[in-house]
N, C-alpha and C positions, 0 to 999 in steps of 0.2 A: 504494500500500500504506500503510495506516494504521500509524503507530508508536504505542507505548504512551505515553499522556500522562494525567496526572491530570485529573479533572473540573474541579478548581479552576483549573488552568493553562489548560485549554481555555476555561473561563468567562472568564478574564482576556483571552484572545486574542479571543474573540467580542466582548467589551465594547470592546476596542481597535478592532476592525473597524467597529463601529457608530459609535464616536466619530470615526473617520477621515472618515466621510461626514456628520458633524454630525447623527446620529440624536438624537431628542429624547425626553424623559421615559423614560429608560432605568431599568428595574428588573429584579431577578431574584427568583424565588420558589424557595425552598429546600425541596425535597420529601424530603430524606434521612431525616427522622424520621417520615415518614408511611408507614404500612404499605401495601404493595401499590401504591405510586406507580408511574406509568408511566415516570418518569425521575427524575434527581436534581435538575435545575433547569429552570425556564422562564426565558427571557430575553425581555423585552417592551420594545419601543420604537416610536417613531413616525417617519414621514417625511411631508413636507408634500404630496406628490403621487405619482402612479404612478411617475414618473421617479425621485424621491427614494427611494421604497420599494425600487425595483429596485436603485438604486445602493448603498443600505445593505446589502441582501441579498447583492449580488455582492461587496461589500467584505468581509463576514463570510466568505463562501466563500473568497475570495482569502487573507485573513489566516490562516484556520485551515489552509489547505493549505500556504502558503509559510512561515509562522512556527511552526506546530505539527506540520506533516506529517500533518494529519488531513483527510480528505475528507468532505464532507457525504454522509450516507447516502441521504437522500430530500429532495426539495423539492416544494412545491406553492404555487400562487397567483401565479406569475409572469405568467400570461396577462392578468390585469387589474390586478395589483400594488396591490390594496387591502389585502390581508392575505397576506403571504408567510410560509410556515412552512419552516424549515430543521431537519431532523432529524439530530442527531448522536448518537442512541441515548440517552446519559446526559443530553443537553441538547437541549431544543426551543427554537428561536428563533422568536419571533413579531414580525414587522415590519408594523405597521399604518399606515393613514392614520387621522388622529384620529377621524373620525366612525365608523369601523368599530370602533376600539378602545373608544370610548365605548359603542357599541351592545352589544357582547358582554361588556365588563367582566370579562374572564377573571381578572384579579387578585383579584376579589371572590368568586370561586367557592371558593377554598381559604382559609378563615379561619385554619386551623391551620398555615399555611406561614409561614416567616420571609421577610419581604419586605425586600430591600435596594434603596435608591434610589441611583442613580449620578449624580444631578444636583446634588450638593451643592457 
């Protein structure tokens, strides 16, 4: 059962889960000011291999469940682990291998989003 948690707190928990497994090039896109946006945030990061992408994704699932009491609503991409998406309704997490992230360049699709870089 999901408990009520703010999107901002969930975002922090997701970032911590990514950092736990050394996810790279982490950023978030803030959609809150965009009318009819599908969610409040996208979180995007990279893993070096299928194994790394899976480990990062599983870490996020683990962190959100254990530390925030929130279960992922839907997942996709674990079969080949080149691009895993974790759907938390308000937050969509995208864990890419670098070549797939570069190809789709989803950060560049929303020029009016605020992008926060977590690699500072």
